[in-house]
C-alpha positions, 0 to 999 in steps of 0.5 A: 533659875537654872537647871543642870541637864546631864546626858548619858547618850553616845551622841549630842542631845539637842532640844528645847526647855520650857518653864511650866507653872500654874496659870497666872504665874507664866509671866514670872519666868522667861524666856518661854522656851530656850534651846539647849545642847548637851554633848555626850557624857556632859552636863549643860546648864539651862537658865531662865530669868524670874521676874515677879512684877510689883503688882503680883499677888502674894502666894505660893506656887511652883515652876518646873522645866519641861525638856523636849528632845528627839520626840521625847519629853521629861519634866524636872522636879517642881521648884517652889515659887513664893511671892511675898507681899 
């Protein structure tokens, strides 16, 4: 899973990205947090691995990415996370 982050700031933006999902699905997306840097006017890609264990119950959930930088927080859109049996 990857997200693109674009900066309109005049200076580089450095922060952390964290996947957020409902209880019980946290182990599906990792790492728990990832550092990022976006240069002025640039776009950076932040990647997370999605690994669903073989014993996971089927269901439909969501995952979104929480971005944190310089005391600010922003959430990305919810992305469907579907586990089939």
